[in-house]
Each structure stands twice: as C-alpha cells, then as structure tokens.
N, C-alpha and C positions, 0 to 999 in steps of 0.2 A: 411529547410522548406519541406513541402510535396505538391504534386499536389493537385488541387482542389478535395475535397472529401476525401483526405487522413487523417488518424488519427495516431499520433505518437505512436510508440511501445516503451515500457520501456527498451527493451534490446539494446545492442550496438553491432555493427559489429567489430570484432576483428581479427587481424592477416590476413588482406585481402590485396591483391595486385591489383592495377588498371591495366587494359589492354585496348586496343583500343575498345574492344567489351563490356566491363563492368567490373564486379568485380569477380575475381576468387581467390580461396585460393591457397597456394603453392602446388606443386605436392605431397609432402609428406603428407601434411594435407588432400589433396583431397582423397588420398587412404584410409585414416582413415575414412573420411566422407562417402565414398561409403559403407564401412562395417557397419557404424553406421546407414545408411539409412534403412537397413532391420530390424534393432532393433525397430525403430519407426513403420514401416509399418506392422511388425509382431505382434504388440501389440494388444491384443483383450480385454483389460480391460474396454473399454468404449463402450456404446451403439451407434448405428448408428445415432440416433436422440436424441434431448434433448428438453425440454420444449414443448413436445407434437408433434411438427411437423418440428422443425428446424433440418437441416442436420448437423451432425458432420463433419466439413471440415478439421479436423486436418491433416489427411494424405495427402489431396490434397495440403495443405500449405507446408508440409514437402517436397513433390516432387518438387513444384515450387521453394521454397527457395534453395533446393539443386541444382536445375537446374540453378539458378541465381548465384551460387557460394558461398552461405552463409556457414560459418564454422559450424562444429558440435556443437560447444559451443553456437553459435547464435541460431541454430535451437532448441537446447535443451531448451534454455531459452524461445524461442517463444512458444514451445509446453507447457511448464509449465504455461505460462501466459494464453494460449488459454484454457487449461483445467480448470484453477481456476477462471479466470475472462476474458472471451472472449468479443468481441465487443458488444454482446447482454446483457452483464452484468449478465451472468449466468454461472454456472458450468456444465461441461459435466456430463452425467449420467453413472453410472456403468453398465457394460454389464449384460444382462438378461441371465438366465440359460435355456438351451434347455430342453424341456420336451419330446423330441423324437417324436413329433407329425407329422413330415413330412417324407414321404417315397415315393418310386417310384410309388405307386398306388394312392396317393392322393395329390401329390405336386401341381397339377393344381387347386385343389379345393380352395386353400387359396390365390391364386395369386391376388394381388391388394387389399387385405382386411386389410393390415397392421397388420397382426398377425403372430406370430411365427418366427420372424427374426432369433433368435439363432438356431431354429430348421432347418430353411432353410440353415444356415451356416453349421450345422452338416451334413445335407443331401448332400449338394454339395461337402463338404470335403470328404465324403465317396465315392461319385461318381468319384471324381478326383483320389482317390487312386485306384478305381476299373478299370477305363478306361484311365487315364491320362488326363492332362489339355487340350491338343489340341483336343482330341476327345470329351471331355465333352463340350467344347465350341461349336463344330459343332452340338452337339445333342440339347443343351438347348438354346444357344444364339438366333438362328433365331426366336423362339417363344417368348422368353422374350423381344426381340427387337420389338415386336409388340406394346409394351407399354412404349416407352422411355420417355414419358411425366412424368414418375414417379418422385414425389417429386421435381417438377420444374427442371427436367432434371438431378437430382442428382444421380439417379440410373445409368444412362448413363455415367455421369462424373466419378463416383466411379469405375465403371467397366473399362472404357477406360483408365483412368489415371493409374489404377493398371496394365493394359497391357503395358502401356508406361514404367512403372517402373519395369515390369517383376517380380512382387511380388505375389507369390502363395496365401498367406493369404488374401491379399487385393482383388485379382481376385475372390476368393470364396465369399468374402463379397459383391463384386459388383453384382454377380449373385443373391445372396440372397436379396440384396436391390432392384434389378429389379423385383424380384418376390414379395417381401414384399409390395412395393408401386406402382406396375404396374397400369398404366392408358392407356387403349387401344387406339391406334391411327389408327386402321384398319378401312377402309371405310365401310359404311353400305352396305348391300347386293346389293342394287341398287346404285352402285357407280356413282358419277358425272362424266361427260366427262373429258377427259384429258385436261390439260391446255396447249395451244399451245405456249409455251414459249421456247426460245432457251437457256436461261441461268437463273440461280437463281435470278440475278438482274432484269431480265425481269419480273419474278414472283412478286418480291417485288414492282416493278413499277405498275404492274397490280393491286395489292392490294391497293396501294396508290391512284389509280384512282376511287376506289369504295367509294362512299360517305356514311356517317352516319353509319359506321361499329360499332361504339360505341353504337349506338341506338339498333342495332341488339343484341349486347352483353347484354345490359340491359334487353331487352325483354326475352332473353334466361334464364338468371339467375333469373328472376322473376317468371318463370314457377313453379307451385306447384310440378310438377313431379321431379324437381331437388332440392327440399328442403330436405336436409339430416335429418331434424327433423321430417318430415312427412311421410317418406317412406323408401325404401330400397336403395335409390341412395347414394352411397358412404358416409354412416354415419360416417366413420372414418375421413372424410375430413371436418367435421363441424368445423367452426372457423379458417380455414386455409387460408382464403382470396383468393388469386390468384390461389392456388392449386385447390380449389373447382371450381372456375370459369373456369379454363382450362378443368377440367373434364366435366363440363356442356357443353362447346362448342364442345368438341370432341364427346359427346353423341348426341348432337343435330345435328351436321354435317353441313358442308357448302362447296360449290364448291371450295372456296379458300383454305380450309383446306384439304379436301379429294380428290380434283381433282389432279391426279398424273401428275406433269409437264413432258412434253416430254423429257426434258433434263435428267431426272432420268434414262431413258432407252437408250438414244442416245449418251450421252457424255462418253468419257473414264473416268474411275473412278478417277484417279489422277487429271485430269483436272477438273472434276466435284467438287471434294472436294475443290480444290483451288478456284474455282468460288463461291462456297458456303461461304468460308471464306471471300472472297473479298466482296460479296454482304452484308453479315452480319456485316462486318466492316463499310461499308457505312451506313447501318441502325444504327449502334451504334454511328457513328459520327453525325447522324442527331439528336440524343438525347444523347449527350455526357455525359458519367458517369452514364447512366441509369442502375440501379442495375439489373433489369430483363434481359435486352438485353445483358448485359455482359455475362450472363449464356449461351446465344446462342453461343458465341465464345468459352468459355471453354468447353461447351458441344460438339462443333464440334471437339475439340481435343480428346474427348472421343470417338466420332463416328469414327474418322479416325483410331484409334487404334483397335477398334472393327472390322471394315471392313477389316483391314489388317490381322486379325486373323481368318477370315472366309474363307473357301475354295470355297464354292459354289457361283457362279456369281449371281444367282437369290437371294440368301440370302443376299449378299452384297447390291444389289440394293434395295431390300425390306427394309433393315435396314436404308438405306439412305432416302427412301421415307417416312417411318414411323417417322423418326427423323425430317424430314422437316415438316411433318404435326404437330408434337409436337411443333416445334419452331414457326410455324405460329399461332397455337392455343394459345400459350403462349404470342406471340406478340399482338394478337387480344385481349386476356384477359387483357393485360397490357394497352390497350387503356383507361381503367378506372383508372389506377394506381395500385399499389401493394395491398393496403388495402382500397377498395372503401367503402364509406359510402354515403348514400343519401345526396345530396347537395354538395358533394365534386366537385372541379374543375376537369373536364375530359380532360386529355391530348390528346387523340385521336392518330391516326396513322400519322407518318410523311408524308408530302405532296409529290406529284410527283415532284414538282419543287425543293424541298429541296434535295431529293434523286438524281435527275438528275444533279443538280448543283455540288454535291459532287462527283458524278461519272465523270463529265466533268473535275473536278479538279484533281482527283487521278488516273484515268484510266491508264495514261501513265507516271505518276510522280514517279521517282525513286530518292533515295538519292544519293548524290555525294560521294566524297572520304570519306572513313571510315564510319561515322554514320550519315551524314547529318547535321553536326554542322553548315554548311554554310547556311542552310535553316532557315528562320525566324519563321516558324511554328513548333509547337511541341517541344519536348525536346530530347536531345541526349541520347543514350542508357546508358552511364555510370551514368548519373543523374537519369534516370528511374530505373536502377538496384538498386542504393543506396537508393532511396526514397521508392521503393517497399519493400525492406528488412527491413525497420524500420517502416512499416505501420501495425497497429494492424488489419486492415480490410483485411482478408486473400484473398479476391477476387482480390485485386490489385496485389500482387506478381504473382498470377495465370495468370492474364491478361498480365502482362509484359513477363512472361515466354513463353506463347503461341505466343504472337505477335512477340517476338524477333525471335523465331524459324521460324515463317512464313516469316519474313523479310529476314532472312539469305538465305532461300531456294528459294525466289522469286526474287533474284537479287536486293534486297533492295527496294522493293515497299514501297513508303512513307506512303501509307494508313495504313499499319500495325504499324508503329512507331507513327503515329498520333493517332490511336485508343488507343495504350498503354499510350499515354500522358494524357488520361482522366480517372482519378481514380474515383471510386464510393464511396458512403458513406453507412455505415451500416443503414438499415432502422430501424425505431422505431417499435418494436413489443410489443403489450400490454402483460403484464404478467398475 
C-alpha cells in the first residue's frame, strides 16, 4: 500500500537490501548507480517544461530516488514511465533549439518573460567555460535569486538540487530556468517596515493572526491591471492558475510578503535554515499532503544548496529573504487553492491555534531508538522509503529524501518524519 495521496508506480524495486535507515543497494551496485546518475542528469533531450507551464521534474526525481537507494534499473524504468506517461497523463516535450539570442549585453532583457530557455542554457554554458562554475554562480546567482518564485519555486529547486548533485549540466539549466521564469520578489521602493519576529515560526504565527487574507488575495487578482489578457502584466502566465496569482501578489505587495523579518539578518545562517525547515514542516502538517506547501520544503533544499555556494554574506541573506517572500506569496496565493474558480470552496490559511498546537507537540519531540518505530504517529523510515520509491507522483520521493536528511542531522526530530508520512496527490490540470 501507499501513504495517503500515493499513486502506485508500475516499476519494481530489485536487488535491494534493507538497513535500519531504509533501503540501499549493495556496495558494488551503488558504485555503478553513481556513475549512472550523471548519465540521466546530463541528458538534454527534453524541454524544461511541458503542457505550457508544468515543470519537467524528471531530474529531481532521479536525485531523490538515488538518494533513497533505488537501483539504476529501478530509476531507469521510473524515468521511462515519467517521460512517456507521467502522473499528469502527458509526455515530456523535446528540447528546443537555441537561436543564439542571449548574450552578455541582453541577458537581462528577457528575464522572466519565459522566452529563449535553450538560448539561456547556451549563454550560461559559455559563461561557465569562460570563468568557471564557482565564479559564474557569484556573478549571476545573486541577481537571479531576486525572483525565486519562478514557476512555483521550480527555478530555485532545479538550481539547488543540481548543486546538491554537483552536476554541471543541471546547474546551468537551473540558472537558465531562473532567468526564463523569474518572478521578482524584491520589495517595492518604499519597503514596508521589518517584521519584529525572532524566528520563522513567529512569522507564520503572525500571518495566521491576520484575518481575511483570502479576501485580500481575491481583490488583488480581480484588478484589471493584473489581467494578462488586457495589458502587459505577465502575459506568459495566462492560464497558469497559482503561478499568475503569486505574480499578482508580489507585484501588489504586502507587509507580510515584503516586510523583511528580523531573523533574516540576526540569526546564524545554519540555524536560520533549520528554523525555516522546522516552521514550514509545521505549516505542512497543518495542511497535510498539500501539494503547494510541499514545494516550500523541497524548495528549501534548493535554497540551502544555493546559499552554501554563495561567498558573499549579504548575497546569502538576500537570497534567503527573497525566497521567504516567494514562499509567503505562494502560501497566500494558495489560500484560494491551486486552481481557483469563482464559487470554489476557499481553504484559507491555517489558524494560529492549529500551528501553535503542532509546535507544542513537535518542538522538543525526538524519535527513539533507530527510527521511531515505538511511536504511534507517522511511519518508520524503511516503510516510507519503500513506498516513496514505488509512487508515480515524484514529489513524494523528493519529500521523503529531504525530510530524512533533515531528520538525520537534527538528532531525529520527529516533525520531519511526520511531514514525510503525508504524501501528496497529483493535481488535476485541465488539458
């Protein structure tokens, strides 16, 4: 069986060995898997999106499955199924050809317009050869990370997960995707005052206390100036549902989105990232299995690896601040649901009471010996590993991969295993 929200995958896990922490292949097979990983990540035969605005998640799934210990044979079959018949019932699209339209003089001109993705890939590949990957990241990432809301955080995810895998091809694609789909998260010229919050959870609790946020969202998206059919506001996002809604909220601005929390500049970066993971896990548990909020967690994994690869302290903290703004805007947009239509039931933002109750439960809760099998709540890691690897919905192995890594390095904080226990479902997207 699969957790709530899971969808069986046609493939089978073969030649696997059980361990206390999960499923890993034999040492010999693992070495072969490592060499095979670059083969998949170096593949450039498919476009970064399909069906107009859906992100190609294939490489993210490969990294997650590999991290969970899936064999090369299993990953190969998973990739084949994802390319030919993914959970959206669609095939991936072939890669576009570059027309050489992006260069050092005009690369900023097309940022966020969803044009010339292969041209951006070609440009950044040339820049990497000219200056090396590390320097290129220092030159371009700080500015590109002003718009991490790109494609529902997927530019952030593709870049950061590529850095996690240390794969050049995918890293270049990530920069290109951030440029291609960029949605600015920079505060307006008259920035709202800083939020006097000590931790990320304090900021989420602050948001939960503000009533009728969904009504504000409805008013914003109803403004004529944000209608992509009637003007120049993100015409490329017409028909994308939440993606357009998030762009509207970021353009409109709100103190909860653009007010820079004090913790961004006061906390040590490692502590801050951990507290962001914790707060967003609490938020996810308040709406368990929520497809959109799951992206905040996998997006955080991307942010962490981007921050690790930036040298400048200010650039690191700005990347964190802009990503937090993107996550808050996405969560507020999600108060209407993923694809809102007039008359739909509006879910709203989780209540202060719900968030506080979860915090009281999990703040100091750690799992016992091994993986918490003695606890009544959630599922043990070996079960989660196995179920994630046979689930067609690729967000679920990604969730388990990230949450398990966090659980290991946090002295087995139970909140991360609990978050991993709630799988999501593939949303229905109109064709």
